[in-house]
C-alpha positions in Angstrom: 28.4 8.9 11.9 24.9 10.1 11.1 21.9 7.9 10.2 20.5 8.4 6.7 17.0 9.7 6.5 14.2 7.2 6.0 10.8 7.8 4.4 7.9 5.7 5.6 4.3 5.5 4.8 1.6 5.4 7.5 -1.9 4.5 6.3 -4.7 5.8 8.4 -7.6 3.4 8.5 -10.9 3.1 10.4 -10.0 -0.3 11.9 -6.3 -1.2 12.3 -6.9 -4.8 13.0 -9.1 -5.2 9.9 -6.5 -3.4 7.8 -3.7 -5.6 9.1 -5.7 -8.7 8.2 -6.6 -7.3 4.8 -3.0 -6.3 3.9 -1.8 -9.8 4.9 -4.5 -11.5 2.8 -4.3 -9.1 -0.2 -0.6 -8.3 -0.4 1.1 -11.0 1.6 2.2 -8.4 4.2 4.1 -9.6 7.2 3.3 -8.1 10.6 6.4 -6.8 12.3 4.7 -5.6 15.5 1.2 -4.5 16.6 0.5 -2.1 19.5 -3.3 -2.2 19.1 -4.4 0.7 16.9 -1.0 1.0 15.2 1.0 -1.7 13.5 4.2 -2.1 11.5 4.0 -4.3 8.4 6.2 -5.1 5.5 5.8 -6.3 1.9 9.0 -8.0 0.6 11.1 -6.0 3.0 9.4 -2.7 2.3 8.0 -1.5 5.7 4.9 0.6 6.3 2.5 1.4 9.1 -1.2 1.3 9.6 -2.8 3.5 12.3 -6.4 3.7 13.4 -8.3 6.9 12.9 -7.8 9.3 15.8 -11.0 11.5 16.2 -9.0 14.0 18.3 -6.5 14.6 15.5 -7.7 15.8 12.1 -4.3 14.7 10.6 -5.2 11.1 11.5 -8.3 10.5 9.5 -8.9 7.9 6.8 -9.2 9.2 3.2 -12.6 7.8 2.6 -11.9 7.4 -1.1 -10.3 10.9 -1.5 -6.6 11.1 -1.3 -3.7 12.9 -3.0 -1.3 10.1 -2.2 -0.7 7.0 -4.2 1.3 4.1 -2.8 3.6 2.5 -5.5 4.4 -1.2 -5.2 6.9 -2.8 -7.5 6.9 -6.6 -7.9 7.8 -9.3 -10.4 4.1 -10.2 -10.7 1.9 -7.0 -10.8 -0.9 -9.0 -12.5 -1.0 -11.5 -9.6 -0.8 -8.8 -6.9 -3.7 -6.7 -8.4 -5.8 -9.9 -9.0 -5.3 -11.0 -5.3 -6.2 -7.5 -4.0 -9.3 -7.5 -6.1 -10.2 -11.0 -5.0 -10.3 -9.9 -1.4 -12.2 -6.6 -1.9 -10.2 -4.0 -3.7 -11.5 -2.1 -6.7 -8.9 -2.6 -9.4 -7.7 -1.5 -12.8 -6.0 -3.8 -15.3 -2.2 -4.1 -15.5 -1.1 -2.8 -18.9 2.1 -2.0 -20.7 3.4 1.6 -20.6 6.3 3.2 -22.4 8.4 5.3 -20.0 11.9 6.9 -20.1 13.3 3.9 -18.3 11.7 1.4 -20.8 8.5 -0.6 -21.1 6.9 -1.5 -17.9 3.6 -3.1 -16.8 1.5 -1.2 -14.3 -2.1 -1.3 -12.9 -3.6 -0.6 -9.6 -6.3 -0.8 -7.1 -8.1 1.1 -4.3 -8.0 -0.8 -1.0 -11.2 -1.1 1.1 -9.9 1.8 3.3 -9.7 4.3 0.4 -5.9 4.2 -0.3 -4.8 4.2 -3.9 -2.1 1.7 -4.9 -0.2 1.5 -8.2 1.4 -1.9 -8.9 4.2 -2.2 -11.5 7.0 -4.4 -12.5 9.8 -1.8 -12.7 10.6 1.2 -10.4 12.0 4.3 -12.0 14.0 4.7 -8.8 16.3 1.8 -9.3 
């Protein structure tokens, strides 16, 4: 029997320890493991990684505010999540109602202190 594919997110950050602490404070992330420079975290059962910048590998550099990737986080309380992230240093945008093919949903977002863009909504179109 084959194992189904898994998609994961690895956020490259200048300081992995600082990022782990920030994601815990801002998003209530749980640390699954930490190897020093790379750590596994989860938010409500959704795992992701943080990895320190590797100057020897251009693919492992922090976005510095410019990125083509947006992390989508869906929760029962998008207003509270965005407010908490802003309270501990993120730049945020208000959570507002949007009409979408899957119905009305509330979504806003923030940019974390490491340059990663997050959208926070109440309903995922994926299920």
